VOSEZA-976395 format. One record per atom (N, C-alpha, C): residue number from 1; residue in three letters; atom name; x, y, z. Coordinates in Angstrom, 2 decimals, always signed. Atoms other than C-alpha are relative to their C-alpha. Example, Ala and Ser with C-alpha at 12.3 -4.5 7.8 and 13.67 -1.06 7.14 Angstrom:
# VOSEZA-976395
R 1 ALA N +0.89 -1.19 +0.00
R 1 ALA CA +12.30 -4.50 +7.80
R 1 ALA C +0.90 +1.20 +0.00
R 2 SER N -0.82 -1.19 -0.06
R 2 SER CA +13.67 -1.06 +7.14
R 2 SER C -0.77 +1.09 +0.73
# end
This chain:
# VOSEZA-976395
R 1 LEU N +1.26 +0.29 -0.63
R 1 LEU CA -13.04 +2.45 -6.39
R 1 LEU C -0.74 +1.31 +0.26
R 2 ALA N +0.82 -1.18 -0.25
R 2 ALA CA -15.81 +5.04 -6.37
R 2 ALA C -0.45 -0.02 +1.46
R 3 VAL N +0.39 -0.10 -1.40
R 3 VAL CA -16.49 +6.26 -2.81
R 3 VAL C -0.96 +1.17 +0.19
R 4 THR N +1.03 -0.99 -0.29
R 4 THR CA -19.31 +8.32 -1.29
R 4 THR C +0.31 +0.71 +1.31
R 5 SER N -0.25 -0.82 -1.19
R 5 SER CA -18.87 +11.14 +1.21
R 5 SER C -0.78 -0.51 +1.20
R 6 GLY N +0.66 +0.38 -1.24
R 6 GLY CA -19.62 +10.15 +4.80
R 6 GLY C -0.13 -1.49 +0.23
R 7 THR N +0.09 +1.45 -0.13
R 7 THR CA -19.52 +6.39 +4.19
R 7 THR C +1.32 -0.55 +0.56
R 8 THR N -1.21 +0.63 -0.54
R 8 THR CA -17.07 +4.29 +6.23
R 8 THR C +0.33 -1.24 -0.82
R 9 TYR N -0.49 +1.13 +0.78
R 9 TYR CA -15.00 +1.83 +4.20
R 9 TYR C +1.12 -0.70 +0.75
R 10 ALA N -1.10 +0.80 -0.53
R 10 ALA CA -12.79 -1.00 +5.44
R 10 ALA C +0.79 -0.52 -1.20
R 11 ILE N -0.88 +0.38 +1.10
R 11 ILE CA -9.80 -1.81 +3.21
R 11 ILE C +0.93 -1.10 +0.48
R 12 ARG N -1.00 +1.03 -0.29
R 12 ARG CA -7.69 -4.98 +3.15
R 12 ARG C +0.62 -0.43 -1.32
R 13 CYS N -0.73 +0.44 +1.20
R 13 CYS CA -5.05 -5.74 +0.52
R 13 CYS C +1.01 -1.05 +0.40
R 14 GLU N -0.99 +1.08 -0.17
R 14 GLU CA -3.04 -8.96 +0.36
R 14 GLU C +0.77 -0.06 -1.31
R 15 LEU N -0.79 -0.14 +1.22
R 15 LEU CA -0.25 -8.42 -2.14
R 15 LEU C +1.27 -0.84 +0.09
R 16 THR N -1.32 +0.60 +0.12
R 16 THR CA +2.86 -10.21 -3.33
R 16 THR C +0.79 +0.88 -0.96
R 17 TYR N -0.78 -0.90 +0.83
R 17 TYR CA +5.71 -8.19 -4.80
R 17 TYR C +1.43 -0.50 -0.18
R 18 THR N -1.43 +0.17 +0.19
R 18 THR CA +9.22 -8.33 -6.20
R 18 THR C +0.59 +1.38 -0.31
R 19 THR N -0.70 -1.23 +0.34
R 19 THR CA +11.81 -5.58 -6.62
R 19 THR C +1.13 -0.33 -0.96
R 20 ALA N -1.06 +0.23 +0.99
R 20 ALA CA +14.47 -5.13 -9.28
R 20 ALA C +1.30 -0.42 +0.68
R 21 VAL N -1.21 +0.33 -0.76
R 21 VAL CA +17.29 -5.29 -6.70
R 21 VAL C -0.32 +0.08 +1.49
R 22 SER N +0.29 +0.04 -1.43
R 22 SER CA +17.53 -5.84 -2.95
R 22 SER C +0.12 +1.36 +0.68
R 23 THR N -0.11 -1.35 -0.59
R 23 THR CA +18.33 -2.16 -2.34
R 23 THR C -1.15 +0.91 -0.42
R 24 THR N +1.18 -0.75 +0.41
R 24 THR CA +14.99 -1.07 -3.83
R 24 THR C -1.19 -0.45 +0.84
R 25 ALA N +1.14 +0.34 -0.85
R 25 ALA CA +11.93 -0.93 -1.57
R 25 ALA C -1.32 +0.32 -0.70
R 26 LEU N +1.37 -0.27 +0.40
R 26 LEU CA +8.22 -1.09 -2.31
R 26 LEU C -0.55 +1.12 +0.89
R 27 GLN N +0.69 -1.05 -0.75
R 27 GLN CA +6.33 +2.06 -1.27
R 27 GLN C -1.48 -0.03 -0.37
R 28 LEU N +1.46 +0.02 +0.19
R 28 LEU CA +2.53 +1.96 -0.81
R 28 LEU C -0.61 +1.27 +0.59
R 29 ALA N +0.73 -1.16 -0.51
R 29 ALA CA +0.12 +4.86 -0.34
R 29 ALA C -1.43 -0.06 -0.53
R 30 THR N +1.35 -0.17 +0.52
R 30 THR CA -3.53 +5.78 -0.80
R 30 THR C -0.10 +1.34 -0.71
R 31 ASN N +0.32 -1.26 +0.66
R 31 ASN CA -4.94 +8.49 -3.02
R 31 ASN C -1.51 +0.06 -0.13
R 32 GLY N +1.45 -0.09 +0.12
R 32 GLY CA -8.47 +9.82 -3.14
R 32 GLY C -0.51 +1.37 +0.35
R 33 PRO N +0.62 -1.29 -0.31
R 33 PRO CA -10.91 +12.57 -2.28
R 33 PRO C +0.36 +0.45 +1.40
R 34 ALA N -0.22 -0.53 -1.35
R 34 ALA CA -10.76 +14.74 +0.82
R 34 ALA C -0.54 -1.01 +1.02
R 35 ILE N +0.33 +1.02 -0.99
R 35 ILE CA -11.02 +12.70 +4.01
R 35 ILE C -0.44 +0.61 +1.33
R 36 THR N +0.34 -0.27 -1.39
R 36 THR CA -12.74 +12.89 +7.37
R 36 THR C +0.96 -0.80 +0.88
R 37 ALA N -0.93 +0.86 -0.74
R 37 ALA CA -10.58 +9.99 +8.59
R 37 ALA C +0.62 -1.02 -0.95
R 38 LEU N -0.73 +1.03 +0.75
R 38 LEU CA -7.96 +7.67 +7.11
R 38 LEU C +1.02 -0.59 +0.96
R 39 ASP N -0.93 +0.69 -0.89
R 39 ASP CA -6.14 +5.13 +9.24
R 39 ASP C +0.31 -1.37 -0.60
R 40 TYR N -0.35 +1.31 +0.52
R 40 TYR CA -4.21 +2.22 +7.77
R 40 TYR C +1.43 -0.37 +0.39
R 41 SER N -1.34 +0.49 -0.27
R 41 SER CA -1.19 +0.06 +8.44
R 41 SER C +0.46 -0.84 -1.18
R 42 VAL N -0.61 +0.80 +1.06
R 42 VAL CA +1.19 -1.61 +6.02
R 42 VAL C +1.07 -0.87 +0.65
R 43 GLN N -1.01 +0.95 -0.46
R 43 GLN CA +3.17 -4.73 +6.90
R 43 GLN C +0.67 -0.57 -1.24
R 44 THR N -0.73 +0.39 +1.20
R 44 THR CA +5.87 -5.44 +4.33
R 44 THR C +1.13 -0.96 +0.37
R 45 ALA N -1.13 +0.91 -0.18
R 45 ALA CA +8.14 -8.48 +4.28
R 45 ALA C +1.18 +0.57 -0.79
R 46 THR N -1.20 -0.49 +0.68
R 46 THR CA +11.69 -7.37 +3.44
R 46 THR C +0.99 -1.15 -0.24
R 47 SER N -0.74 +1.24 +0.24
R 47 SER CA +13.11 -10.92 +3.53
R 47 SER C -0.90 -1.13 +0.46
R 48 ALA N +0.81 +1.14 -0.45
R 48 ALA CA +11.91 -14.41 +4.43
R 48 ALA C -0.31 +0.07 +1.49
R 49 THR N +0.20 -0.04 -1.45
R 49 THR CA +12.19 -13.53 +8.14
R 49 THR C -0.17 +1.40 +0.58
R 50 ALA N +0.07 -1.37 -0.52
R 50 ALA CA +12.11 -9.71 +8.45
R 50 ALA C -1.22 +0.74 -0.54
R 51 TRP N +1.17 -0.78 +0.37
R 51 TRP CA +9.13 -7.33 +8.40
R 51 TRP C +0.20 +1.46 +0.36
R 52 HIS N +0.05 -1.42 -0.29
R 52 HIS CA +8.65 -3.59 +8.26
R 52 HIS C -1.48 +0.34 +0.19
R 53 GLN N +1.39 -0.39 -0.24
R 53 GLN CA +5.47 -2.09 +9.73
R 53 GLN C -0.08 +1.50 +0.17
R 54 ALA N +0.20 -1.45 -0.11
R 54 ALA CA +4.15 +1.46 +9.40
R 54 ALA C -1.49 +0.29 -0.03
R 55 SER N +1.40 -0.47 +0.01
R 55 SER CA +0.89 +3.35 +9.95
R 55 SER C -0.05 +1.36 -0.65
R 56 GLN N +0.17 -1.27 +0.70
R 56 GLN CA -0.45 +6.26 +7.91
R 56 GLN C -1.38 +0.56 +0.28
R 57 THR N +1.28 -0.67 -0.22
R 57 THR CA -3.23 +8.83 +8.34
R 57 THR C -0.28 +1.06 -1.06
R 58 ALA N +0.20 -1.00 +1.07
R 58 ALA CA -2.96 +10.87 +5.11
R 58 ALA C +0.27 -0.64 -1.36
R 59 HIS N -0.25 +0.45 +1.36
R 59 HIS CA -3.11 +10.30 +1.37
R 59 HIS C +1.42 +0.35 -0.43
R 60 ASP N -1.31 -0.23 +0.63
R 60 ASP CA +0.14 +10.10 -0.62
R 60 ASP C +1.14 +0.09 +1.01
R 61 THR N -1.08 +0.14 -0.97
R 61 THR CA +2.21 +9.37 +2.48
R 61 THR C +0.47 -1.44 -0.07
R 62 VAL N -0.46 +1.37 +0.25
R 62 VAL CA +4.33 +6.34 +1.65
R 62 VAL C +0.60 -0.63 +1.25
R 63 THR N -0.76 +0.77 -0.97
R 63 THR CA +5.61 +3.63 +3.90
R 63 THR C +1.28 -0.43 -0.70
R 64 ASN N -1.28 +0.27 +0.65
R 64 ASN CA +9.29 +2.94 +3.25
R 64 ASN C +0.81 -1.01 +0.80
R 65 PRO N -0.78 +1.00 -0.72
R 65 PRO CA +10.83 -0.35 +4.38
R 65 PRO C +1.50 +0.04 -0.31
R 66 ALA N -1.42 -0.23 +0.34
R 66 ALA CA +14.18 +0.67 +2.72
R 66 ALA C +0.67 -1.15 -0.76
R 67 THR N -0.60 +1.09 +0.79
R 67 THR CA +14.95 -2.78 +1.26
R 67 THR C -1.08 -0.91 -0.53
R 68 GLY N +0.86 +1.03 +0.55
R 68 GLY CA +13.35 -5.46 -0.86
R 68 GLY C +0.81 -1.28 -0.08
R 69 ALA N -0.73 +1.28 +0.11
R 69 ALA CA +14.44 -8.98 -1.81
R 69 ALA C +0.23 -0.37 -1.45
R 70 ALA N -0.25 +0.22 +1.43
R 70 ALA CA +14.98 -8.57 -5.57
R 70 ALA C -1.06 -0.94 -0.56
R 71 ALA N +0.94 +0.88 +0.70
R 71 ALA CA +13.39 -11.48 -7.46
R 71 ALA C -0.80 -0.91 +0.92
R 72 VAL N +0.74 +0.83 -0.95
R 72 VAL CA +12.14 -13.21 -4.30
R 72 VAL C -1.39 +0.59 +0.23
R 73 ARG N +1.38 -0.46 -0.23
R 73 ARG CA +8.34 -12.98 -4.02
R 73 ARG C -0.23 +0.14 +1.50
R 74 LEU N +0.24 -0.27 -1.41
R 74 LEU CA +7.40 -11.39 -0.69
R 74 LEU C -1.41 +0.54 +0.21
R 75 PRO N +1.34 -0.51 -0.27
R 75 PRO CA +4.04 -10.61 +0.94
R 75 PRO C +0.01 +1.41 +0.58
R 76 VAL N +0.25 -1.30 -0.62
R 76 VAL CA +2.70 -7.20 +1.91
R 76 VAL C -1.50 +0.09 +0.27
R 77 ARG N +1.41 -0.13 -0.38
R 77 ARG CA -0.57 -6.41 +3.70
R 77 ARG C -0.29 +1.45 +0.36
R 78 LEU N +0.49 -1.33 -0.35
R 78 LEU CA -2.45 -3.11 +3.88
R 78 LEU C -1.39 -0.19 +0.59
R 79 VAL N +1.28 +0.14 -0.68
R 79 VAL CA -5.36 -2.89 +6.34
R 79 VAL C -0.36 +1.34 +0.63
R 80 GLY N +0.40 -1.24 -0.64
R 80 GLY CA -7.38 +0.12 +7.44
R 80 GLY C -1.42 +0.40 -0.28
R 81 THR N +1.33 -0.57 +0.22
R 81 THR CA -10.46 +2.32 +7.35
R 81 THR C +0.13 +1.39 -0.61
R 82 PHE N -0.01 -1.24 +0.77
R 82 PHE CA -11.39 +5.36 +5.30
R 82 PHE C -1.40 +0.59 +0.02
R 83 ILE N +1.28 -0.72 +0.07
R 83 ILE CA -14.19 +7.96 +5.59
R 83 ILE C +0.24 +1.24 -0.84
R 84 PRO N -0.19 -1.19 +0.84
R 84 PRO CA -14.24 +10.40 +2.66
R 84 PRO C -0.96 +1.12 +0.41
R 85 SER N +0.87 -1.14 -0.24
R 85 SER CA -15.62 +13.89 +3.13
R 85 SER C -0.48 +0.61 -1.32
R 86 ALA N +0.47 -0.38 +1.34
R 86 ALA CA -16.26 +14.20 -0.63
R 86 ALA C -0.12 -1.27 -0.82
R 87 ASN N +0.07 +1.12 +0.92
R 87 ASN CA -17.31 +11.81 -3.37
R 87 ASN C +1.26 -0.01 -0.86
R 88 GLY N -1.18 +0.08 +0.85
R 88 GLY CA -14.47 +10.54 -5.52
R 88 GLY C +0.45 -1.42 -0.20
R 89 THR N -0.57 +1.31 +0.29
R 89 THR CA -12.17 +7.63 -6.31
R 89 THR C +1.15 -0.26 +0.96
R 90 LEU N -1.07 +0.44 -0.87
R 90 LEU CA -10.01 +5.79 -3.79
R 90 LEU C +0.91 -0.93 -0.79
R 91 ALA N -0.97 +0.86 +0.68
R 91 ALA CA -6.82 +4.20 -5.15
R 91 ALA C +1.11 -0.37 +0.96
R 92 ILE N -1.21 +0.43 -0.69
R 92 ILE CA -4.01 +2.18 -3.63
R 92 ILE C +1.12 +0.13 -1.03
R 93 ARG N -1.09 -0.26 +0.95
R 93 ARG CA -0.77 +3.33 -5.26
R 93 ARG C +1.29 -0.65 +0.50
R 94 TYR N -1.30 +0.55 -0.37
R 94 TYR CA +2.65 +1.73 -5.33
R 94 TYR C +1.07 +0.55 -0.93
R 95 ARG N -1.13 -0.44 +0.81
R 95 ARG CA +6.08 +2.68 -6.57
R 95 ARG C +1.28 -0.55 +0.64
R 96 SER N -1.32 +0.30 -0.52
R 96 SER CA +9.74 +1.96 -6.17
R 96 SER C +0.54 +1.23 +0.70
R 97 GLU N -0.61 -1.15 -0.66
R 97 GLU CA +11.67 +4.16 -3.76
R 97 GLU C +1.11 +0.60 -0.84
R 98 VAL N -1.06 -0.46 +0.89
R 98 VAL CA +14.30 +4.49 -6.50
R 98 VAL C -0.61 +0.26 -1.37
R 99 ASN N +0.66 -0.37 +1.25
R 99 ASN CA +13.10 +6.34 -9.63
R 99 ASN C +0.36 -0.88 -1.19
R 100 ALA N -0.43 +0.77 +1.17
R 100 ALA CA +15.13 +4.29 -12.12
R 100 ALA C -0.10 -1.51 +0.23
R 101 SER N +0.11 +1.42 -0.31
R 101 SER CA +14.24 +0.93 -10.53
R 101 SER C -1.45 -0.44 -0.10
R 102 ALA N +1.35 +0.53 +0.19
R 102 ALA CA +11.20 -1.33 -10.65
R 102 ALA C -0.48 -0.80 +1.20
R 103 VAL N +0.71 +0.84 -0.96
R 103 VAL CA +8.70 -2.91 -8.27
R 103 VAL C -1.17 -0.59 -0.76
R 104 THR N +1.10 +0.67 +0.69
R 104 THR CA +6.16 -5.45 -9.50
R 104 THR C -0.95 -0.62 +1.02
R 105 ILE N +1.03 +0.67 -0.77
R 105 ILE CA +2.90 -6.40 -7.81
R 105 ILE C -0.38 -1.24 -0.81
R 106 LYS N +0.14 +1.26 +0.71
R 106 LYS CA +2.44 -10.06 -8.71
R 106 LYS C -1.47 -0.45 -0.14
R 107 ARG N +1.32 +0.57 +0.25
R 107 ARG CA -0.55 -11.92 -10.09
R 107 ARG C -0.50 -0.73 +1.25
R 108 GLY N +0.60 +0.61 -1.17
R 108 GLY CA -2.94 -13.17 -7.41
R 108 GLY C -0.16 +0.97 +1.16
R 109 SER N +0.17 -1.03 -1.02
R 109 SER CA -2.65 -10.00 -5.32
R 109 SER C -1.41 +0.57 -0.10
R 110 PHE N +1.36 -0.52 +0.05
R 110 PHE CA -5.98 -8.49 -4.33
R 110 PHE C -0.25 +0.98 +1.15
R 111 CYS N +0.51 -0.90 -1.04
R 111 CYS CA -7.79 -5.81 -2.31
R 111 CYS C -1.50 -0.24 +0.14
R 112 VAL N +1.42 +0.12 -0.30
R 112 VAL CA -11.18 -6.07 -0.64
R 112 VAL C -0.40 +1.28 +0.72
R 113 VAL N +0.52 -1.21 -0.64
R 113 VAL CA -13.20 -2.98 +0.27
R 113 VAL C -1.44 -0.29 +0.39
R 114 GLN N +1.36 +0.24 -0.49
R 114 GLN CA -16.32 -3.23 +2.40
R 114 GLN C -0.58 +1.28 +0.52
# end
């Protein structure tokens, strides 16, 4: 998403994910231009009844729930605000906490930026 310096953006992502094995966690982070302010929280389901919650204030700082649920589809929500201090591109990034493992963001997942 192209962003403009000094503009306040609200971000909300509603995602569904799976992991290759239950010992692999989904890690989410933002990436983008220099920031005046960045505040977001990530709520990640790690099972049908357990949740991990974390807050971040910097780009490329991942949240790490430490476990996933393998092939079970689980929800994750990212919500926050962002004020860039330079023009550029904002991205929501994801990865597995284990280099040789996989995490999949499932069809129907979306982000809204206002």
